C-alpha positions as CSV (number, residue, x, y, z in Angstrom):
1,X,262.8,152.7,106.0
2,X,259.5,151.0,107.2
3,X,256.6,151.8,105.1
4,X,252.9,151.8,105.7
5,X,249.6,152.1,103.4
6,X,248.4,155.7,103.2
7,X,245.4,155.1,105.4
8,X,247.6,153.4,108.1
9,X,250.0,156.4,108.4
10,X,247.2,158.8,108.6
11,X,245.3,156.6,111.5
12,X,248.7,156.4,113.7
13,X,249.5,160.3,113.2
14,X,245.9,160.9,114.5
15,X,246.0,159.0,117.2
16,X,249.4,160.2,118.2
17,X,247.9,163.5,118.6
18,X,244.9,162.2,120.7
19,X,247.2,160.5,122.8
20,X,249.1,163.7,123.5
21,X,246.0,165.3,124.1
22,X,245.3,163.2,127.2
23,X,248.8,162.5,128.3
24,X,250.7,166.0,128.1
25,X,247.9,168.0,130.2
26,X,248.7,165.1,132.9
27,X,252.7,165.5,132.6
28,X,252.1,169.2,133.1
29,X,250.2,168.5,136.6
30,X,252.8,166.1,137.5
31,X,256.3,166.6,136.3
32,X,258.2,167.7,139.1
33,X,259.8,170.5,137.5
34,X,256.7,172.1,136.3
35,X,254.9,174.9,138.2
36,X,251.9,172.7,139.5
37,X,253.8,170.2,141.5
38,X,256.2,173.0,142.7
39,X,253.3,175.0,144.1
40,X,252.0,172.1,145.6
41,X,255.2,171.4,147.5
42,X,255.5,174.9,148.3
43,X,252.0,175.7,149.4
44,X,250.4,172.3,150.6
45,X,253.6,170.6,151.9
46,X,255.7,173.5,152.8
47,X,258.8,172.6,151.2
48,X,261.5,175.2,151.3
49,X,264.2,175.7,148.6
50,X,266.3,172.5,149.1
51,X,263.4,170.3,149.0
52,X,262.0,171.9,145.7
53,X,265.6,172.2,144.3
54,X,265.9,168.3,144.6
55,X,262.5,167.7,143.4
56,X,263.3,170.0,140.2
57,X,266.5,168.1,139.5
58,X,264.5,164.5,140.0
59,X,263.6,164.1,135.9
60,X,267.3,164.9,135.2
61,X,268.7,162.6,137.8
62,X,266.2,159.6,136.3
63,X,267.4,160.6,132.6
64,X,271.1,160.2,133.7
65,X,270.2,156.6,135.1
66,X,267.8,155.4,132.2
67,X,270.4,154.5,129.6
68,X,271.4,151.3,131.6
69,X,268.0,150.5,132.2
70,X,266.7,151.5,128.7
71,X,269.3,149.0,127.3
72,X,268.4,146.3,129.8
73,X,264.6,146.6,128.8
74,X,265.3,146.4,125.1
75,X,267.1,143.2,125.6
76,X,263.9,141.5,126.9
77,X,261.1,143.9,125.3
78,X,260.1,145.5,122.3
79,X,259.9,149.4,122.1
80,X,256.1,149.2,122.0
81,X,256.0,147.3,125.0
82,X,258.5,149.2,126.7
83,X,256.2,152.5,126.1
84,X,253.1,150.5,127.4
85,X,254.8,149.7,130.8
86,X,256.0,152.9,131.3
87,X,252.7,154.4,130.7
88,X,251.2,152.4,133.2
89,X,253.9,153.0,135.9
90,X,254.1,156.7,135.3
91,X,250.2,157.1,135.8
92,X,249.3,154.5,138.9
93,X,251.5,156.3,141.4
94,X,249.2,159.5,141.4
95,X,246.3,157.3,142.3
96,X,248.2,157.0,145.8
97,X,248.7,160.8,146.1
98,X,245.1,161.0,147.2
99,X,245.8,159.3,150.4
100,X,248.5,161.9,151.5
101,X,246.2,163.7,153.8
102,X,245.7,160.6,156.1
103,X,249.4,160.5,157.1
104,X,251.7,162.6,159.3
105,X,253.7,165.4,157.9
106,X,257.0,163.3,157.9
107,X,255.6,160.2,156.3
108,X,253.8,162.2,153.8
109,X,257.0,164.0,152.1
110,X,258.9,160.5,151.9
111,X,255.6,159.0,150.5
112,X,255.1,161.7,148.1
113,X,258.9,161.6,147.2
114,X,258.9,157.8,146.7
115,X,255.7,158.2,144.3
116,X,257.1,161.1,142.4
117,X,260.2,159.1,142.1
118,X,258.7,156.1,140.6
119,X,256.5,157.9,138.4
120,X,259.3,160.2,136.8
121,X,261.7,157.2,136.0
122,X,258.8,155.7,134.1
123,X,258.4,158.9,132.4
124,X,262.1,159.4,131.6
125,X,262.2,155.8,130.2
126,X,259.0,156.3,128.2
127,X,260.3,159.5,126.7
128,X,263.2,157.6,125.1
129,X,261.0,154.7,123.8
130,X,258.4,157.0,122.4
131,X,261.1,159.3,120.6
132,X,262.6,156.0,118.9
133,X,259.3,154.7,118.1
134,X,257.8,157.9,116.7
135,X,260.7,158.6,114.7
136,X,260.1,155.6,112.6
137,X,256.5,156.6,111.6
138,X,256.7,160.5,111.0
139,X,258.3,161.4,107.4
140,X,261.3,163.6,107.7
141,X,260.3,166.1,105.3
142,X,256.7,166.6,107.1
143,X,258.2,166.7,110.8
144,X,258.1,170.3,111.4
145,X,254.6,170.5,110.1
146,X,253.4,167.7,111.9
147,X,254.6,168.4,115.2
148,X,253.7,171.8,115.3
149,X,250.0,170.6,114.5
150,X,250.2,168.0,117.0
151,X,251.8,170.1,119.6
152,X,249.1,173.1,118.9
153,X,246.2,170.4,119.5
154,X,247.6,169.2,122.8
155,X,248.8,172.5,123.7
156,X,245.2,173.8,123.9
157,X,244.0,171.3,126.2
158,X,247.0,171.6,128.4
159,X,246.1,175.1,128.7
160,X,242.5,174.4,129.6
161,X,243.3,172.0,132.1
162,X,245.8,174.3,133.8
163,X,243.5,177.1,133.9
164,X,240.6,175.0,135.4
165,X,242.8,173.1,138.4
166,X,244.4,176.1,139.0
167,X,241.2,177.8,139.9
168,X,239.9,174.7,141.6
169,X,242.9,174.8,143.8
170,X,242.7,178.5,144.5
171,X,239.1,178.4,145.7
172,X,240.0,175.3,148.0
173,X,242.8,177.2,149.7
174,X,245.5,175.0,148.4
175,X,243.5,171.9,149.9
176,X,245.9,168.9,150.2
177,X,242.7,166.8,149.5
178,X,241.9,168.6,146.5
179,X,245.4,168.4,145.0
180,X,245.2,164.8,145.6
181,X,242.0,164.2,143.8
182,X,243.5,166.2,140.7
183,X,246.5,164.0,140.8
184,X,244.4,160.9,140.7
185,X,242.5,162.4,137.8
186,X,245.7,163.1,135.9
187,X,247.1,159.7,136.2
188,X,243.5,158.5,134.8
189,X,244.0,160.7,131.7
190,X,247.3,159.0,131.3
191,X,245.7,155.6,131.2
192,X,243.2,157.1,128.8
193,X,246.1,158.4,126.5
194,X,247.3,154.6,126.9
195,X,244.5,153.5,124.8
196,X,245.1,155.7,122.1
197,X,248.6,154.6,121.9
198,X,247.6,151.0,121.4
199,X,245.6,152.1,118.4
200,X,248.8,153.3,116.7
201,X,250.4,151.3,114.0
202,X,254.2,150.7,114.3
203,X,256.5,148.8,112.2
204,X,258.2,145.6,113.1
205,X,261.4,147.5,114.5
206,X,259.0,148.8,116.9
207,X,256.7,145.9,117.7
208,X,259.0,143.0,118.2
209,X,262.1,142.5,120.1
210,X,265.2,142.8,118.0
211,X,266.3,139.5,116.8
212,X,270.2,140.3,117.9
213,X,269.2,142.2,121.5
214,X,271.1,145.7,121.7
215,X,274.7,145.2,123.1
216,X,275.8,147.3,125.8
217,X,278.5,148.6,123.8
218,X,275.9,150.4,121.4
219,X,275.8,153.2,124.1
220,X,279.3,154.2,123.5
221,X,278.3,154.7,119.6
222,X,277.1,158.2,120.4
223,X,280.1,159.3,122.4
224,X,281.9,159.1,118.9
225,X,279.7,161.4,117.1
226,X,281.1,164.7,118.0
227,X,278.8,166.8,116.3
228,X,276.0,165.0,118.3
229,X,278.1,165.6,121.7
230,X,278.3,169.2,120.7
231,X,274.5,169.5,120.7
232,X,274.2,167.7,123.9
233,X,276.6,170.0,125.3
234,X,274.6,172.7,124.6
235,X,271.3,171.5,125.8
236,X,272.9,170.4,128.9
237,X,274.7,173.8,129.5
238,X,271.6,175.5,128.5
239,X,269.6,173.6,130.9
240,X,272.0,173.7,133.8
241,X,271.9,177.7,133.6
242,X,268.0,177.9,133.0
243,X,267.4,175.7,136.0
244,X,269.1,177.5,138.5
245,X,266.6,179.9,138.6
246,X,263.3,178.3,136.8
247,X,262.0,176.1,139.4
248,X,262.2,178.6,142.0
249,X,259.9,181.2,139.8
250,X,256.7,179.5,141.5
251,X,258.1,179.5,145.1
252,X,259.2,183.2,144.7
253,X,255.6,184.0,143.7
254,X,254.0,182.0,146.6
255,X,256.4,182.5,149.3
256,X,258.1,185.8,148.4
257,X,255.1,187.6,146.9
258,X,252.2,186.2,148.5
259,X,250.6,185.4,145.0
260,X,248.1,182.8,145.0
261,X,247.8,179.6,142.8
262,X,244.9,181.3,140.8
263,X,247.2,184.1,139.9
264,X,250.2,181.6,139.0
265,X,247.9,179.5,137.1
266,X,246.7,182.6,135.0
267,X,250.4,183.2,134.2
268,X,251.4,179.6,133.1
269,X,248.1,179.8,131.0
270,X,249.5,182.7,129.3
271,X,252.6,181.0,128.2
272,X,250.5,178.0,127.1
273,X,248.7,180.7,124.8
274,X,251.9,182.1,123.4
275,X,253.0,178.4,122.5
276,X,249.6,178.0,120.7
277,X,249.6,181.0,118.7
278,X,253.2,180.3,117.5
279,X,253.8,176.6,117.1
280,X,252.7,176.2,113.5
281,X,255.1,179.3,112.5
282,X,258.1,177.6,114.4
283,X,257.3,174.5,112.6
284,X,257.2,176.1,109.3
285,X,260.5,178.0,110.2
286,X,262.2,174.5,111.2
287,X,261.2,173.1,107.8
288,X,262.2,176.2,105.8
289,X,265.7,177.4,107.3
290,X,266.6,174.2,109.5
291,X,266.2,173.5,113.3
292,X,269.6,174.9,114.4
293,X,268.9,178.4,113.4
294,X,265.6,178.7,114.7
295,X,266.9,177.1,118.0
296,X,269.6,179.9,118.0
297,X,266.7,182.5,117.8
298,X,264.3,181.1,120.3
299,X,267.1,180.8,122.8
300,X,268.1,184.3,122.5
301,X,264.4,185.7,122.6
302,X,263.6,183.5,125.6
303,X,266.9,184.7,127.5
304,X,266.4,188.4,126.9
305,X,262.6,188.5,127.9
306,X,263.6,186.7,130.9
307,X,266.0,189.3,131.7
308,X,263.5,192.1,131.2
309,X,260.7,190.2,133.2
310,X,262.4,189.4,136.3
311,X,264.4,192.6,136.9
312,X,261.4,194.7,138.0
313,X,259.3,191.8,139.7
314,X,258.0,192.5,143.3
315,X,255.1,193.8,145.4
316,X,254.4,196.9,143.3
317,X,255.2,195.6,140.0
318,X,253.8,192.1,139.1
319,X,251.5,192.0,135.9
320,X,254.1,193.0,133.8
321,X,255.1,189.1,134.1
322,X,252.1,188.4,132.0
323,X,253.8,189.8,128.8
324,X,256.9,188.0,129.9
325,X,255.2,184.4,130.4
326,X,253.4,185.0,127.0
327,X,256.7,185.5,125.0
328,X,258.6,182.9,127.1
329,X,255.8,180.6,126.4
330,X,256.1,181.2,122.6
331,X,259.8,180.7,122.6
332,X,259.7,177.6,124.8
333,X,257.4,176.1,122.2
334,X,260.0,176.9,119.6
335,X,263.1,175.7,121.7
336,X,261.6,172.3,122.4
337,X,260.1,171.7,118.9
338,X,263.7,172.4,117.4
339,X,265.8,170.8,120.2
340,X,263.7,167.5,119.5
341,X,263.7,167.8,115.7
342,X,267.6,168.5,115.8
343,X,268.3,165.5,118.1
344,X,266.2,163.1,115.8
345,X,267.9,164.8,112.5
346,X,271.4,164.1,113.8
347,X,270.8,160.6,114.8
348,X,271.4,157.5,112.7
349,X,269.0,154.7,111.8
350,X,269.3,153.2,115.4
351,X,267.9,156.1,117.4
352,X,267.3,154.7,120.9
353,X,270.8,154.5,122.0
354,X,271.2,158.2,120.6
355,X,268.0,159.6,122.2
356,X,269.1,157.6,125.7
357,X,272.4,159.1,125.9
358,X,271.3,162.6,124.8
359,X,268.8,162.4,127.8
360,X,271.3,161.2,130.2
361,X,274.3,163.4,129.1
362,X,272.3,166.8,128.7
363,X,270.5,165.8,132.2
364,X,273.7,165.2,134.0
365,X,274.3,168.8,133.4
366,X,270.9,170.1,133.9
367,X,270.2,168.5,137.2
368,X,273.0,170.4,138.8
369,X,270.9,173.7,137.9
370,X,268.2,173.3,140.7
371,X,270.6,171.8,143.4
372,X,273.0,174.7,143.1
373,X,270.1,177.1,142.8
374,X,268.8,175.6,146.1
375,X,272.4,176.3,147.7
376,X,272.5,180.1,146.4
377,X,269.3,180.8,148.0
378,X,270.4,179.1,151.4
379,X,273.7,181.4,151.3
380,X,272.5,184.6,149.8
381,X,270.6,186.9,152.3
382,X,266.8,186.8,151.5
383,X,266.7,190.7,151.4
384,X,269.7,192.7,150.0
385,X,268.3,196.2,149.6
386,X,265.6,198.1,147.6
387,X,265.6,199.4,144.0
388,X,262.9,201.8,142.5
389,X,260.6,201.2,145.7
390,X,260.9,197.8,145.8
391,X,262.6,195.0,147.7
392,X,265.6,193.5,145.9
393,X,265.4,189.4,147.0
394,X,267.8,186.8,146.8
395,X,265.3,185.4,144.0
396,X,266.3,188.5,141.7
397,X,269.9,187.5,141.9
398,X,269.4,183.8,141.1
399,X,267.0,184.3,138.3
400,X,268.9,186.8,136.8
401,X,272.2,185.1,136.8
402,X,270.6,182.2,135.4
403,X,269.2,184.2,132.3
404,X,272.4,186.2,131.9
405,X,274.0,182.9,131.7
406,X,271.5,181.4,129.2
407,X,272.1,184.2,127.1
408,X,276.0,183.7,126.8
409,X,275.6,180.2,126.3
410,X,273.6,180.6,122.9
411,X,277.0,181.1,121.3
412,X,277.7,176.9,122.0
413,X,275.2,176.6,119.1
414,X,278.0,177.6,116.2
415,X,279.7,174.5,117.2
416,X,276.8,172.5,115.9
417,X,276.7,171.3,112.4
418,X,273.1,171.0,110.4
419,X,273.0,170.4,106.6
420,X,271.2,172.5,104.9
421,X,270.6,175.1,107.8
422,X,270.7,178.4,107.0
423,X,271.9,181.5,109.0
424,X,270.0,182.9,112.0
425,X,269.6,186.2,110.3
426,X,267.6,184.7,107.9
427,X,265.2,183.5,110.6
428,X,265.0,187.0,111.9
429,X,264.1,188.5,108.7
430,X,261.5,186.0,107.9
431,X,259.8,186.6,111.5
432,X,259.5,190.1,111.0
433,X,257.2,189.2,108.2
434,X,255.0,186.7,110.1
435,X,251.8,187.9,111.9
436,X,252.1,185.0,114.5
437,X,255.5,186.2,115.6
438,X,254.9,189.8,115.5
439,X,255.1,191.0,119.2
440,X,252.2,193.5,119.1
441,X,249.9,191.1,117.3
442,X,250.9,188.3,119.6
443,X,249.9,190.5,122.7
444,X,246.6,191.6,121.1
445,X,245.6,188.0,120.1
446,X,246.6,186.7,123.8
447,X,244.7,189.7,125.4
448,X,241.4,188.6,123.5
449,X,241.9,185.0,124.0
450,X,242.1,185.2,127.5
451,X,239.7,188.1,128.4
452,X,237.0,187.8,125.7
453,X,234.9,184.5,126.1
454,X,234.2,184.4,122.6
455,X,237.9,184.4,121.5
456,X,238.6,181.4,123.8
457,X,235.2,179.9,122.8
458,X,236.5,180.0,119.2
459,X,239.6,178.4,120.3
460,X,237.7,175.7,121.6
461,X,236.0,175.3,118.5
462,X,239.0,175.2,116.4
463,X,240.4,172.4,118.8
464,X,237.1,170.4,118.6
465,X,237.1,170.9,114.9
466,X,240.7,169.4,114.7
467,X,239.6,166.4,116.7
468,X,236.3,165.7,115.0
469,X,237.6,166.2,111.5
470,X,238.7,162.7,110.7
471,X,236.0,160.9,112.9
472,X,235.0,158.4,110.0
473,X,238.2,156.8,110.1
474,X,239.4,156.8,113.8
475,X,236.1,156.1,115.7
476,X,234.0,158.4,117.7
477,X,236.9,160.7,118.1
478,X,239.9,162.0,115.8
479,X,242.3,164.7,115.1
480,X,243.7,166.6,112.2
481,X,247.4,166.1,111.8
482,X,248.8,167.3,108.7
483,X,247.2,169.8,106.2
484,X,248.3,169.5,102.7
485,X,250.5,166.8,103.0
486,X,248.9,164.0,101.1
487,X,251.1,164.2,98.1
488,X,254.0,163.9,100.3
489,X,252.9,161.1,102.5
490,X,252.1,159.1,99.1
491,X,255.4,159.9,98.0
492,X,257.1,158.4,101.2
493,X,254.8,155.3,100.4
494,X,255.7,154.5,96.9
495,X,259.4,155.7,97.7
496,X,259.1,158.6,94.7
497,X,260.4,161.7,96.2
498,X,259.3,164.7,94.3
């Protein structure tokens, strides 16, 4: 295990959180499977279900081809050099989106798809190199708390950015020019994140090219680890079933219900609030009970909430979706945290090929979801009748089928083995006693955050305080990463685990 001095490790963890505070909001605005880009395609470019389905499948198609590209790059570059290159190429294409208003409709569509493909492929390669590199830095026993705190900090800035840009786009009437300048600003934020990436300290295994470049045969190693493949299968099947419907939520709201970008931005922001309010709790649960049982619980809650929310969504009933987005945002935060931790935990020392194969195989299944979803919407009639005075649409059938499938797929997790993991029942019992995961308190806190200026300003002050806490050691910005972990970090450096 590569070891750092105490100060070097703290500086690296702080710089990692600052980098994410610039990069992750940008990714939320530019990932083709996320609501903002889907709203751009539906509202500004006029794309239908088939185009949106292909666009939502694009990240997963890129993940499918990245193992070969990643191995080719690792034979020539270090992980750190790959990270820098992918940061640059994921940011630069978005500067050219501002030129779309000057093109014809057909040329505009092809240009945007080309830029989107280049940036998404760079993000796919960057996620593998980043995951492999950060796994060499973060102490195992601090992983849940570190990633929970890190996700909380960048989650706040993501929430703020989504609210602001959604309001701007709504005020502009979904202007193509305004969308273009927002995408260009997102690319600039990604480059700012690159600056803080260069401030991070990595061990030689990350900063230097391997003396023995990786052989192509190493991609076959994860295929012999059946426990790892079981996790891959679960994430892939869940992703396929979820993405049957999820990419079309925004299309349903924009084209089916005629809702504004401002309203969609508010719902998306509520999802961010749910994640912010529960991330620390999810991190603690993962460290206490293991990632697998928490992933089981988060998946179940996600699917049940989706079924309850979208069954009644329509012209007459709409704002109940705010509760659904809030709870799903909370469970999404837990799902993503547990998935990443479990993927890293089940990987051996050489994590890069495992991460690459994980993304490739799970994405091969996930990519089918939006493609099949687009086909279903083309085949099923737009209107199927009425229920409780509301129109039953093809979107209802698609989304409910997606959520029911997700709920039944949770049982696949029973086949995954994690050392020292407890039963899901222990997680449920603990959650009942945690204020952060109490549904009533979650709703009350979210309402205060969104509707009360003083509460939102308090959240802003907390985030600024977290960023400024370490100003003396990192320059004119810093971030609070791990609370109460000095002794654990020192034990990692000395090798004397308590």
